[in-house]
Each structure stands twice: as C-alpha cells, then as structure tokens.
NULOGU-341844 format. One record per residue: residue in one letter; x, y, z of N, C-alpha, C, CB in turn. Coordinates in steps of 0.05 Angstrom, whole numbers, padded with zeros to 5 digits, always signed. Atoms other than C-alpha are relative to their C-alpha. Last residue first. Glycine has a CB too. Layout:
N
aXYZXYZXYZXYZ ...
This chain:
273
x-00002+00012-00032+02143+01361+01688+00031-00005+00000-00020-00033+00008 x-00026+00017-00012+02121+01419+01641+00000-00016+00017+00018+00012+00009 x+00004+00023+00022+02047+01428+01605+00038-00012+00003-00013+00017-00041 x+00020+00022-00005+02044+01491+01648+00016-00011-00029-00040+00008+00003 x+00010-00002+00032+02108+01536+01660-00020-00021-00006+00026-00006-00022 x+00019-00021+00005+02124+01528+01729-00021+00009-00019+00010+00016+00000 x-00010-00022+00023+02151+01461+01732-00020+00021+00005+00000-00010-00035 x+00006-00005+00017+02124+01405+01789+00020+00033-00014-00028-00004+00006 x-00006-00025-00001+02140+01364+01850-00013+00008-00026+00030+00007+00003 x-00017+00002+00023+02114+01308+01887+00013+00027-00013-00016-00014-00019 x+00006+00032+00012+02059+01300+01929+00020+00001-00022-00034-00009-00014 x+00006+00025-00026+02070+01366+01987+00001-00029-00023-00041+00005+00021 x+00032-00002+00000+02093+01400+01921+00000-00017+00029-00019-00017-00031 x+00013+00007-00019+02173+01424+01910-00026-00003+00008+00006+00009+00011 x+00013-00011-00026+02185+01459+01849-00008-00021+00017-00025+00018-00005 x+00036+00012-00013+02219+01430+01794+00000+00002+00026-00012-00034-00004 x-00007+00024-00020+02279+01475+01766-00026-00014+00014+00021+00012+00026 x-00022+00030+00012+02279+01514+01693-00006-00022+00028+00049+00010-00001 x+00020+00022+00020+02225+01568+01708+00011-00017-00009-00014+00008-00023 x+00027-00001-00001+02254+01594+01769-00015-00011-00013-00008+00017-00003 x+00021-00027+00006+02323+01596+01757-00028-00018+00003+00004+00020-00038 x+00006+00009+00019+02380+01538+01767-00019+00013-00012-00003-00021+00004 x-00016+00021+00013+02433+01560+01805-00017-00008-00036+00000-00030+00027 x-00026-00018+00007+02399+01627+01837+00015-00016-00021+00020+00007+00027 x+00017-00022+00020+02327+01591+01838+00032+00012-00005-00030+00027+00017 x+00018+00009+00014+02356+01530+01878-00005+00017-00023-00022-00004+00016 x-00018+00003+00016+02399+01571+01925-00010-00016-00025+00022-00012+00015 x-00016-00025+00017+02346+01604+01951+00017-00008-00023+00021+00016+00019 x-00027-00013-00019+02315+01539+01960+00004+00023-00017+00032-00020+00004 x-00034-00001+00016+02251+01522+01927+00017+00009+00020+00006+00023-00028 x-00017-00005-00015+02168+01504+01946+00033-00001-00018-00007-00020+00024 x-00028+00007+00010+02109+01503+01912+00016+00015+00019+00008+00008-00031 x-00028-00007-00013+02035+01507+01950+00037-00013-00009-00007-00009+00030 x+00001-00029+00001+01981+01503+01902+00022+00008+00011-00023+00013+00013 x-00018-00005+00023+01991+01429+01913-00005+00021-00011+00000-00017-00018 x+00020-00013+00033+01942+01431+01971+00033+00008-00013-00032+00042+00006 x+00013+00029+00014+01963+01392+02032-00006+00003-00018-00022-00014+00008 x+00020-00004+00018+02017+01437+02075-00010-00019-00015+00007+00017-00015 x+00018-00014-00009+02053+01440+02140-00032+00003-00021+00017+00026+00004 x+00012+00017-00015+02102+01384+02121-00030+00013+00013+00022-00009+00020 x+00017+00011+00014+02128+01433+02067-00020-00018+00013+00012-00012-00017 x+00017-00017+00008+02149+01480+02117-00022-00018-00021+00017+00024-00014 x+00021-00007-00030+02189+01425+02157-00018+00009-00014+00009+00023+00027 x+00010+00028-00005+02223+01399+02085-00027+00006+00017+00022-00020+00017 x+00020+00002+00019+02241+01468+02065-00019-00028+00009+00015-00003-00031 x+00023-00013-00006+02275+01479+02129-00026-00001-00016+00006+00024+00002 x+00010+00005-00023+02317+01424+02119-00021+00017+00002+00018+00003+00020 x+00020+00032-00002+02324+01428+02052-00017+00005+00022+00017-00031+00008 x-00010+00019+00013+02351+01506+02052-00018-00023+00001+00024-00004+00010 x-00032-00006-00001+02345+01582+02060+00004-00030-00004+00015+00016+00030 x-00011+00003-00021+02266+01583+02031+00024-00001+00012-00006-00012+00004 x-00028-00001+00005+02226+01610+01973+00023+00000+00027+00003+00026-00016 x-00011-00003-00024+02149+01593+01976+00039+00003-00002-00013-00028+00017 x-00028+00006+00001+02117+01606+01914+00015+00006+00026+00012+00015-00022 x-00021-00016-00017+02043+01608+01926+00030-00015+00005-00015+00006+00030 x-00019+00020-00011+02002+01582+01863+00015+00021+00027+00026-00013-00029 x-00019-00005+00004+01933+01606+01838+00025-00021+00017-00003+00028+00004 x-00019+00012-00021+01862+01594+01816+00031+00019-00003+00005-00037-00009 x+00008+00017-00025+01805+01618+01781+00018-00012+00022-00011-00022-00010 x-00013+00032+00008+01845+01671+01735-00024-00006+00030+00051-00009+00003 x+00010+00013+00027+01827+01752+01722+00007-00036+00001+00018+00018-00028 x-00018+00002+00014+01853+01780+01797-00018-00021-00023+00028-00010+00016 x-00018-00013+00003+01814+01810+01852+00019-00010-00028+00011-00001+00026 x+00015-00027+00002+01741+01784+01853+00031+00020+00000-00026+00006+00031 x+00015-00011+00033+01765+01720+01827-00004+00026-00003-00032-00011-00007 x-00022+00007+00013+01811+01715+01903-00010+00014-00034+00005-00038+00004 x-00017-00025+00007+01761+01747+01933+00019-00001-00002+00002+00017+00012 x+00013-00002+00025+01712+01674+01929+00013+00038-00010-00042-00006+00006 x+00016-00024-00010+01718+01663+02002-00002+00018-00029+00017+00018+00027 x+00024+00016-00004+01752+01595+01984-00027+00017+00007+00006-00020+00022 x+00016+00015+00013+01800+01623+01956-00029-00018+00002+00015-00013-00004 x+00000-00015+00018+01820+01673+02004-00008-00012-00035+00026+00011+00006 x+00037-00019-00001+01800+01627+02056+00007+00014-00024-00012+00028+00033 x+00023+00015+00005+01860+01579+02029-00030+00006+00001+00002-00017+00013 x-00006+00004+00020+01913+01630+02029-00031-00013-00009+00026-00017-00001 x+00011-00029+00009+01893+01654+02098-00002-00004-00026+00017+00026+00007 x+00027+00006+00006+01901+01580+02115-00012+00026-00007-00013-00014+00024 x+00011+00015+00014+01973+01575+02095-00039-00005-00004+00014-00020+00011 x+00002-00015+00033+01987+01637+02121-00019-00012-00009+00026-00003-00022 x+00028-00024+00010+01960+01614+02192+00007+00010-00023-00007+00029+00020 x+00024+00013-00005+02009+01550+02192-00030+00016-00013+00001-00003+00033 x+00010+00005+00024+02065+01599+02173-00027-00022-00009+00022-00008-00012 x+00016-00025+00018+02043+01635+02233+00009-00008-00024+00008+00033+00007 x+00033-00012-00005+02045+01570+02273-00007+00019-00015-00005+00012+00028 x+00012+00024+00005+02109+01530+02243-00026+00011+00013+00014-00028+00012 x+00007+00028-00011+02146+01595+02269-00024-00010-00016-00007+00001+00032 x+00028+00006-00016+02175+01651+02223-00002-00029+00013-00025+00001-00022 x+00003-00009-00027+02254+01669+02219-00036-00006+00010+00012+00035+00000 x+00000+00020-00024+02279+01614+02176-00009+00019+00024+00033-00016+00007 x-00035-00006-00009+02294+01672+02116+00002-00023+00028+00009+00045+00015 x-00001+00009-00027+02222+01651+02079+00033+00002+00013-00013-00031+00000 x-00028-00001-00008+02204+01696+02026+00005-00016+00013+00010+00019+00010 x-00003+00000-00021+02124+01686+02002+00035-00013-00001-00024-00013+00013 x-00024+00009-00009+02106+01699+01937+00003-00002+00027+00020+00013-00010 x-00011-00009-00022+02042+01688+01901+00025-00004+00007-00011-00007+00018 x-00020+00008-00017+02039+01673+01835-00003+00014+00016+00024-00001-00007 x+00001-00024-00028+01978+01688+01787+00022-00020+00016-00041+00005+00022 x-00011+00018-00018+01984+01660+01712+00013+00005+00026+00015-00011-00012 x-00018-00015-00029+01939+01692+01671+00011-00021+00015-00019+00019+00024 x+00013-00026-00019+01909+01648+01605+00016+00016+00020-00024-00011+00017 x+00027+00000-00013+01913+01578+01573-00015+00025+00016+00003-00020+00018 x+00014+00010+00022+01971+01599+01523-00027-00007+00015+00015-00025-00014 x+00000+00026+00019+02002+01633+01576-00014-00002-00016-00005-00022+00007 x+00030+00020+00006+02003+01701+01613+00015-00025-00019-00031+00020-00024 x-00007-00001+00022+02055+01732+01672-00033-00020-00017+00037-00014-00001 x+00024+00013+00013+02035+01741+01737+00020+00000-00029-00035+00020+00001 x+00001+00000+00034+02079+01753+01796-00014-00012-00019+00017-00008-00010 x+00014+00006+00015+02058+01782+01870+00010-00004-00035-00017+00016+00009 x+00001-00012+00029+02098+01800+01925-00018-00017-00020+00030+00001-00012 x-00022-00010+00010+02109+01788+01992+00002+00018-00020+00013-00016-00006 x-00010+00019+00015+02037+01763+02001+00031+00023-00002-00022-00010-00031 x-00011-00014+00009+01987+01793+02044+00024-00008-00004-00003+00017+00009 x-00019+00018+00022+01916+01769+02045+00023+00017+00000-00012-00005-00033 x-00017+00001+00017+01871+01802+02095+00017-00009-00011+00005+00008+00000 x-00025+00024-00008+01805+01786+02138+00017+00017-00028-00012-00046-00006 x-00016-00004+00016+01748+01834+02156+00029-00018-00001+00003+00026+00003 x-00031+00001-00008+01696+01807+02182+00015+00003-00032+00009-00034+00018 x-00019+00006+00021+01619+01828+02167+00035-00001+00004-00006+00022-00020 x-00032-00017+00004+01569+01816+02215+00014-00006-00030+00025-00012+00026 x+00012-00036+00010+01489+01790+02207+00032+00015-00007-00021+00026+00038 x+00025-00004-00017+01523+01718+02205-00013+00026-00014+00005+00004+00034 x-00002+00018-00025+01591+01720+02182-00029+00003+00016+00028+00011+00020 x+00023+00003-00020+01596+01756+02118+00003-00021+00017-00024-00004-00013 x+00012+00024+00010+01666+01766+02079-00020-00001+00029+00025-00028-00007 x+00025+00002-00019+01706+01836+02075-00028-00036-00007-00020+00040-00011 x+00023+00014+00007+01765+01839+02045-00017-00011+00010+00002-00011-00010 x+00026+00002-00017+01834+01869+02051-00023+00001-00021-00002+00026+00023 x+00023-00001+00009+01884+01854+01996-00016+00004+00023-00007-00022-00015 x+00006+00008-00020+01970+01869+01996-00039+00009+00004+00022+00012+00019 x+00018+00018+00014+01990+01875+01929-00017-00013+00021+00014-00022-00017 x+00027-00003+00019+02015+01942+01933-00013-00020-00008+00004+00012-00025 x+00022-00026-00011+02056+01942+01998-00025+00008-00020+00017+00031+00003 x+00025-00003-00017+02079+01876+01979-00016+00020+00013+00002-00011+00016 x-00006+00009-00033+02106+01881+01918-00016+00001+00017+00019+00013+00013 x+00005-00030-00015+02084+01877+01845+00002-00010+00032-00037+00019-00009 x-00001+00006-00023+02112+01834+01791-00001+00017+00019+00016-00012+00001 x+00003-00030-00006+02091+01839+01712+00013-00026+00030-00039+00026-00003 x+00001+00009-00029+02104+01789+01667+00007+00028+00016+00023-00028+00008 x+00002-00021-00012+02077+01823+01600+00002-00021+00026-00025+00020-00006 x+00008-00022+00002+02094+01750+01558-00020+00024+00025-00012-00008-00022 x+00027-00003-00010+02139+01701+01570-00016+00024+00000+00002-00006+00025 x+00018-00010+00017+02194+01696+01527-00028+00009+00010-00002-00019-00017 x+00017+00019+00013+02233+01645+01563-00017+00011-00007-00007-00020+00011 x-00009+00018+00022+02295+01697+01567-00025-00033-00005+00038-00011+00012 x-00010-00012+00021+02250+01749+01594+00013-00023-00018+00019+00021+00008 x+00020+00011+00016+02219+01700+01646+00000+00020-00026-00028-00002+00018 x-00012+00033+00006+02297+01687+01674-00036+00008-00017+00008-00036+00037 x-00026+00009+00010+02308+01769+01684-00007-00031-00016+00024-00003+00028 x+00006-00016+00025+02247+01784+01715+00021-00010-00024+00005+00035+00008 x+00019+00019+00015+02248+01721+01762-00004+00016-00030-00033-00004+00021 x-00005+00030+00009+02324+01741+01779-00029-00001-00015+00005-00025+00028 x-00020-00002+00017+02307+01818+01787+00010-00028-00015+00022+00012+00016 x+00018-00014+00022+02244+01809+01827+00020+00004-00015-00018+00028+00006 x+00011+00014+00012+02286+01757+01873-00011+00010-00027-00016-00007+00015 x-00013+00021+00021+02336+01803+01882-00009-00012-00021+00007-00019+00010 x-00001-00013+00033+02279+01859+01901+00027-00015-00016+00008+00040+00002 x+00030-00004+00011+02255+01810+01952+00002+00011-00030-00017+00021+00021 x+00006+00032+00002+02326+01795+01987-00025+00001-00032-00020-00016+00041 x-00022+00003+00020+02333+01871+01993+00003-00030-00011+00028+00008+00013 x+00007-00007+00018+02268+01870+02039+00016+00008-00030-00011+00014+00012 x+00011+00011+00013+02290+01807+02076-00011+00012-00026-00013-00010+00013 x-00006+00028+00016+02350+01832+02088-00022-00009-00020+00001-00025+00021 x-00013-00006+00021+02316+01900+02107+00018-00014-00009+00008+00018+00002 x+00004+00019+00012+02268+01882+02164+00014+00009-00027-00028-00008+00001 x+00010+00025-00015+02282+01923+02218+00010-00020-00014-00030-00003+00002 x+00003+00026+00018+02288+01980+02161+00009-00028+00022+00025+00004-00033 x-00012+00015-00028+02281+02038+02214+00005-00029-00005-00021+00002+00027 x-00027-00010-00020+02272+02101+02173+00015-00018+00012-00007+00017+00024 x-00021+00004+00012+02225+02061+02131+00024+00004+00012-00001+00011-00018 x-00003+00037+00001+02174+02064+02188+00020-00002-00016-00026-00020-00014 x-00018-00001-00022+02185+02145+02182+00003-00027-00002-00009+00013+00028 x-00031-00019+00005+02170+02146+02110+00009-00004+00017+00005+00029-00003 x-00018+00019+00015+02101+02093+02123+00031+00016-00008-00018-00010-00028 x-00003+00018-00012+02077+02145+02171+00020-00021-00003-00017-00005+00001 x-00027-00012-00020+02094+02204+02130+00004-00027+00029-00012+00044+00017 x-00028+00007+00018+02048+02168+02072+00019+00011+00021+00004+00017-00036 x+00001+00033+00007+01985+02149+02117+00031+00001-00006-00023-00012-00031 x-00008+00024-00031+01986+02217+02156+00008-00035-00012-00038-00005+00027 x-00031-00015-00008+01984+02261+02083+00016-00020+00036-00012+00049+00010 x+00008-00025-00015+01928+02217+02064+00030+00007+00004-00019-00004+00029 x-00009+00003-00024+01940+02158+02007+00001+00030+00015+00026-00015-00003 x+00025-00003-00014+01912+02151+01942+00004-00003+00023-00020-00015-00005 x+00006+00018-00021+01971+02115+01914-00024+00005+00015+00020-00002+00016 x+00007+00016+00021+01987+02175+01859-00008-00028+00011+00021-00002-00019 x+00014-00004+00035+01970+02230+01895-00002-00027-00014+00022+00021-00025 x+00036+00002-00011+01998+02207+01967-00009-00005-00024-00019+00030+00016 x-00004+00023+00004+02067+02187+01926-00028+00008+00022+00029-00018+00003 x-00006+00012+00025+02073+02250+01896-00015-00022+00008+00031-00006-00010 x+00022-00015+00017+02058+02298+01962-00001-00027-00029+00014+00041-00011 x+00018-00003-00020+02110+02257+02004-00032-00003-00021+00008+00033+00018 x+00013+00007-00001+02161+02257+01961-00025-00007+00005+00006-00001+00000 x+00019-00024+00024+02196+02314+01996-00020-00015-00026+00028+00022-00022 x+00029-00027-00021+02194+02272+02061-00014+00007-00020+00012+00037+00019 x-00002-00018-00009+02247+02213+02014-00024+00016+00007+00015+00009-00012 x+00018-00027+00001+02234+02155+01988+00005+00013+00010-00022+00004+00005 x+00030+00008-00001+02293+02095+01996-00010+00031-00008-00014-00014+00035 x+00025-00024+00005+02356+02086+01972-00021+00004+00024-00021-00008-00028 x+00016+00013+00008+02429+02035+01999-00024+00033-00007-00008-00027+00024 x+00027-00014-00018+02489+02052+02009-00025-00013-00022+00001+00045+00002 x+00004-00021+00018+02546+01997+01983-00028+00010+00006+00004-00010-00030 x+00019+00010+00017+02581+01962+02040-00017+00019-00022-00018-00013+00018 x-00008+00001+00022+02637+01988+02078-00011-00007-00029+00015-00010+00006 x-00011-00023+00010+02613+02003+02137+00007+00003-00023+00017+00007+00011 x-00026-00017-00002+02582+01938+02147+00002+00027-00016+00023-00018-00011 x-00011-00001+00022+02515+01904+02127+00026+00007+00003-00013+00015-00015 x-00006+00022-00011+02490+01904+02197+00010-00014-00031-00025-00014+00020 x-00028-00001-00016+02509+01984+02196-00004-00034+00003+00002+00024+00035 x+00015+00019-00023+02453+01996+02142+00028-00020+00018-00027-00028-00021 x-00007+00029+00006+02481+02053+02095-00014-00021+00033+00043-00001-00005 x+00003+00011-00031+02426+02106+02084+00024-00024-00006-00038-00014+00011 x-00015+00018+00009+02412+02151+02022+00009-00008+00032+00022+00010-00023 x-00016+00007-00024+02341+02178+02025+00025-00020-00004-00020-00013+00020 x-00007+00027-00007+02306+02204+01963+00016+00003+00024+00014-00016-00021 x+00019+00020+00016+02263+02257+01942+00015-00019+00005-00005+00003-00031 x+00021+00015-00014+02298+02304+01990-00024-00012-00011-00008+00015+00016 x+00027-00014-00001+02325+02353+01939-00020-00014+00020-00012+00001-00029 x-00014-00030-00012+02403+02326+01954-00029+00018+00005+00024+00021-00028 x-00005+00003-00026+02380+02256+01951+00001+00030+00009+00026-00016+00004 x+00027+00002-00005+02346+02271+01877+00005-00005+00041-00016-00031-00024 x+00019-00030+00003+02414+02304+01857-00026-00008+00023-00015+00007-00041 x-00012-00015-00012+02456+02244+01879-00016+00029+00003+00025-00001-00012 x+00010-00003-00031+02417+02194+01857+00006+00022+00018+00010-00022+00015 x+00033-00013-00005+02417+02233+01787-00004-00013+00025-00027-00010-00024 x+00005-00030+00002+02498+02232+01793-00025+00007+00004+00006+00010-00024 x-00018-00026-00030+02516+02165+01824-00010+00026-00002+00039+00007-00004 x+00014+00016-00020+02467+02126+01769+00004+00023+00027+00016-00036+00004 x+00019-00010-00007+02501+02159+01724-00022+00001+00011-00001+00005-00007 x-00002-00032-00005+02568+02148+01739-00025+00017-00011+00027+00011-00014 x+00003+00006-00032+02543+02062+01752+00006+00039-00001+00031-00030+00021 x-00023-00002-00008+02514+02063+01679+00004+00006+00022+00011+00012-00012 x-00008+00016+00012+02447+02046+01642+00030+00000+00005-00009+00003-00022 x-00025-00015-00002+02399+02077+01701+00018-00021-00029+00016-00001+00041 x+00009-00028-00009+02326+02053+01717+00035+00022-00014-00006-00001+00048 x+00004-00017+00025+02334+01987+01683-00003+00028+00004-00024-00007-00014 x+00028-00014+00011+02321+01948+01747-00005+00013-00030-00005+00023+00018 x+00014+00028+00002+02385+01917+01751-00021+00005-00016-00010-00013+00028 x-00011+00000+00024+02418+01997+01760-00015-00032-00015+00036+00002+00005 x+00012-00020+00017+02362+02004+01813+00020+00000-00028+00000+00031+00017 x+00032+00017+00012+02393+01933+01840-00011+00029-00014-00030-00017+00034 x+00004+00022+00008+02458+01955+01845-00019-00007-00012+00001-00013+00013 x-00008-00008+00019+02443+02020+01878+00001-00019-00022+00020+00009+00007 x-00039-00003+00001+02420+01986+01934-00002+00012-00027+00025-00036+00001 x-00023+00013+00019+02346+01988+01943+00019-00001+00007+00006+00008-00021 x-00027-00004-00002+02288+02004+01990+00010-00015-00012+00011+00001+00020 x-00011+00000-00024+02215+01996+02016+00033+00008+00002-00005-00026+00012 x-00023+00013+00005+02196+01971+01946+00012+00000+00032+00018+00015-00024 x+00005+00024+00007+02133+02009+01939+00012-00027+00019+00010+00002-00026 x+00022+00005-00032+02168+02069+01972-00012-00021-00003-00025+00022+00007 x-00009+00005-00030+02221+02047+01924-00013+00004+00025+00019+00014+00005 x-00015+00029+00000+02189+02040+01862+00007-00008+00032+00031+00001-00020 x+00014+00019-00001+02147+02109+01870+00011-00034+00004-00013+00006-00022 x+00020-00007-00025+02210+02143+01874-00021-00007+00011-00007+00018+00000 x-00021+00004-00020+02238+02112+01812-00003+00003+00027+00019+00013-00005 x+00005+00031-00007+02173+02117+01775+00022-00010+00021+00003-00020-00028 x+00027+00005-00009+02176+02193+01783+00008-00024+00004-00025+00004-00017 x-00012-00011-00031+02260+02199+01775-00027-00011+00012+00007+00040+00006 x-00012+00011-00020+02242+02172+01706+00009-00010+00031+00007+00005-00004 x+00014+00028+00006+02188+02211+01680+00007-00023+00015+00004-00009-00028 x+00001+00013+00024+02234+02265+01705-00024-00019-00003+00024-00013-00004 x+00004+00034-00003+02234+02308+01776-00006-00011-00037-00034-00008+00027 x+00021+00012-00003+02250+02384+01773+00001-00032-00004-00018+00013-00016 x+00001+00032+00006+02292+02416+01812-00023-00003-00013+00000-00020+00024 x-00015-00002+00020+02287+02493+01820-00005-00030-00018+00030+00005+00012 x-00017-00024-00001+02270+02495+01890+00016-00003-00027+00020+00002+00027 x-00007-00010-00024+02234+02432+01883+00025+00022-00001+00007-00025+00018 x-00030-00013-00006+02192+02408+01823+00005+00010+00030+00005+00027-00020 x+00004-00008-00024+02146+02353+01806+00032+00016+00000-00008-00025+00023 x-00022-00011-00008+02133+02330+01734-00015+00016+00028+00015+00019-00026 x-00004-00028-00014+02074+02290+01715+00020+00009+00011-00014+00003+00017 x+00006-00020+00019+02065+02229+01662+00015+00036+00015-00040-00003-00006 x-00024+00006-00016+02085+02175+01730+00006+00028-00031+00017-00044+00004 x+00003-00019+00022+02021+02157+01740+00031+00004+00005-00022+00028+00002 x-00015-00027-00020+02029+02093+01779+00002+00019-00029+00042-00008+00019 
C-alpha cells in the first residue's frame, strides 16, 4: 500500500496513519473502534475518537451503527467517498469499481462475518508475535482474491480462488502459507465441497506456485462448534485442510492447539505434534 503521500480535503490533510487506516478499512470492509485500536492505529480511546471524528467529518470515513448489534453497540467504521481517489490509485481500480464497492459496503449484509474476520486477524497477529514468528502478515479477502486462466483445449478458462484471508509467516524451512475460511454455519455442504475442489484445482493448475513463494499450502477452516466441524471435515480427503472451532482458537490459540484433519491432528508450527 502506498502511504507516503498526503491527501487534502478542504484544508484537512491526511497523515500516513490515516491513509493506511482508510485503505485497510476499504480492504477489510469495516471495523469497530476497538478493533482499530487493537490493530495499533491508536494507543488510546480519546485519541482514536478525536481522529476518527475528523476523518468522518471530512468524508474519508463513514460511521454507522448496525441495527443487528443493538442501538447501544459501538460505532463501526468503513471507508468514505472522499477516499475514492486514494483507493483507486492505490489498488489500481477505476472510478466505477471503487464507488461500486463503497456503495456495497453501505449495506453490510455480511457484517458479522466481516467483523469476526477482523477479530481473527487481531488474534492471529498477537499469537504470532508471542511465538516469535518472523514477518507475519494477514491479507484480507479483497486483496487475496486471485483470478487466473487455464488452458482447456483451444480455449482459456477463467478460475477464481477466493479466501476469507491469507496468513503468511516465515519458518526455518521457508514461508508458510495458510488460507483462512471462517464458517459461521451458513454455507451448504455442496458449496463447501465446491470450495474444497477450487483449492485442489488451484494447486493442480500451478496457479498457486505462480502467486506464492511456496510449493503447497494449508486451508484453515474455523467454525462454530464440534458438530459443524465434524460435518465439514467429512467432506475433505486431503490433510492440507485443517479445522478448529472459534472457542478453541480463542481459548488455546492458533499456534498451540491441535488442528483437526481428515486423518488426525497437527500443530500449525512445523515439527510440533
């Protein structure tokens, strides 16, 4: 992301931190104030409130309350229309695409899923730091979507791999690539099976190795409970698909718990059983 430039709006100047935040909110599609603080953008609630208020006032952010969370819930934030030019130049998007996405975010039908993914990002990042993992990165869905072409006879077929996020860190044997799938129980078995097939094709087509500096990957599926986990696990045949529940992840930690696979269990850190 480009963050060295300054953007101005009626005498108001965006600083580097503001630019990073606006771009992050666009890519993540929304966060609460406390999530923004947890990600290191501010070190206190008063400072966060003051700066967020200014960004909202000048149109770089939108502030809203999601009715499903109750009227007394914390305000949520997403990128505003004043940031459209900045977003377009950073992500190389045309005017129409940026405005379409910003308008889509104004009706956040999948907000619980969106906010829980931010929680997972905070959780994974914190735990990675405690484990001393070098260069841990988390890429949200919008930025890790990969469209690619494969030859099919005389024609080219377009395929898309669309994960909820990608977590990457370095280990002694090289980079570790983990795609994230957050399952809140709303996806049918057929759709989940299709997603499994898309990951298998991604590796078989050679598109993964073209996009990432690794030979293979894992798919971390985080779901609501053990019953749902067992159901999803039965749809898989490969041990590159790992499963855990939200409760396990929160209580034990991503790098300490035993992730379930179709044939047993593994730890995320190589060499740990």
